[in-house]
C-alpha angles and dihedrals in degrees: 000000000000116000092242088057095050091051093048091051090046090051088051091052091047091050091051096054122091117259092251094054116134128225087258091056090051096045089047092053093047093045092049095044089048094050090047093052091047092052092047090052092048089052092049089051093049096248095142139110130217122254091249091055090047092054090046092054094046094049088054090056095042094068 
């Protein structure tokens, strides 16, 4: 993402928050939206695993 695109998206997030939003509210919104965008990009690029593979990986770590 180009820096100006990130700034534009951040401004939209700021504008969408209520006037009494805290810094924590802002940081949470930016963090969550960034994680969602990264996840969508990963999915578009095929960087995903199946549900069955995830269960297999988690069961190995649970023991």
